[in-house]
N, C-alpha and C positions, 0 to 999 in steps of 0.2 A: 818332574815338570820342569821345562826349558825356563830359562832367565826371562825371554821374552815374553811367556806366559805368565809369569809373576809381574812383571812391568806392566801388561797391559791390563791387568786387574786393579793397577793403582796408578791409573792416568793421570789423577790431580797432582802427583808429584814428579811427574815425567815431563821432560820439555822437549825441543828438538835437538839440544845440543846432545843428551842421552841417546837419542835413537841414531842420531850421526855416529856415534860412537860404536852403537850396535851394529850398523849397516857397514861400517868400515871394516869392524872386525870379520862380519861374515865373508866381504871380499875379498878381503885379504886371505880368509882361508878356502876360497875357490866355491863358498854357498852363495853363489850369486842369486839362485832361486829363491833361496831364504831371503835375501837382502832385499831383491825385488819385491818378495810378497808383502814384506814390512812396509817397504816405501809406498806401495799401493794403499796400505791401510790407513797411512797418517793422515789423510785429509777425513777420514770417518771418526777418527779420532780427536778431530778439530785442532789438528797440528798441519802446518805449512812447511813443507821442505823448504829449505833456504839453499843458498849458492854452494855451502858445504856438502848437503844432502845430494844434490844433484850430482857435484864434482865428483863424489864419491862413489856415485852408481856409474856414472860415466866412465870412471877410472877402472871400477869392476869389469865393465863391459870390454873397454880397451885391452884389459890385461888377459882376457880370455880370447881375443881377437875378432870381438865381435863389433864391428867397427858400424855396421850398418844400424845397430841398436844404439851405440854411443852417441850417433847423429840423431837417431829418434829422439831418444833424452835429452838432448841439448835444444832440439826444435820443441819439444815440450817444455822445458826450462823457459825458454823464450815465451812460449805460449802463455805460460801462467805467469808472465810477467818478474820473471827472477832472473836479474841479469848475469850472464856468464861474466867471468873475470879471467883475467892473464892465466891462471893456473887451470882453468876450465878448457881454454883455447890449446894450450900447451899441452894436456893429457891427451887429447885426440892427435895432434901431430905426432906426438910420441908413439901412440897407436899406429898410426898408418906408418911410420919410420920402423917398426918393431916387427910390421905384419908384410913390410916392404912392398907396401901399395903406395908406389910414388907418385903417380899419375894424380890418384885421389889425395894424396898429400898436398901437393902443388897447389891444386885447386883449393883445397880448404886452407892452405897457409895463405892464399891471396885474399881469401875471406876475412881471415884473421887479421894481416896486416891492414886490411881496408877498414878495418872496425878500429883501428888504432892499438891492437895489442901486439905484444913483440916475444921473440924468442926467450926462454928463461936459458938459464945455465946447462940442464939436463938436454933440453932441445937442442941446442947449439953444440952438445957434445955429441948427440946422437946424429946429427946432421953432418959435422965434422967426419965422423968414423963413415958415414954412408959417401959422403964424397970423395973419401981416401979409397973406397972400394969401387966406387961408381962415379967416376969424374963427370960424366956425360950429365949427371942430374944437376950441376951446378947451370948448366944452361937453361935448364925446367926453372929456375927460381930467381928471374930477375932482381929480386932485392938483395942476391948474394953476391951479385957483381955488377961493376959499372961500366958503362960503354966508355969508350976512348973518344975524346972531343977532336974532331979534325981541325 
């Protein structure tokens, strides 16, 4: 019997933090289908996903290159009145960078910065690496350069 099945029978002792740990472990092990199945069962168990739950699922999708699913999860998160945080946005930008979907990344970065979020150290490192390999990307990202005043 799996750990999840044992825990599922003792729901009075399990909170969202416990499920976040399980979902995170499954995502890190590439078992996104199992993680998503647990995520979908949370509300029927009387548990509401929190920002960590959503961000963990988004991370799992991004690590597998499933960026549309990651964006869908972000929209679900917002629709469920769970506010994304800086980590949530950075995970998606990093996903776009790793998959080299630069146009989509720039569009998303504009959304991110427009909402007041900023790049973290990992995102900045990946951006610098990408710019060093593809300098033309710098012109796509207005936030990363300044115009000279006449």
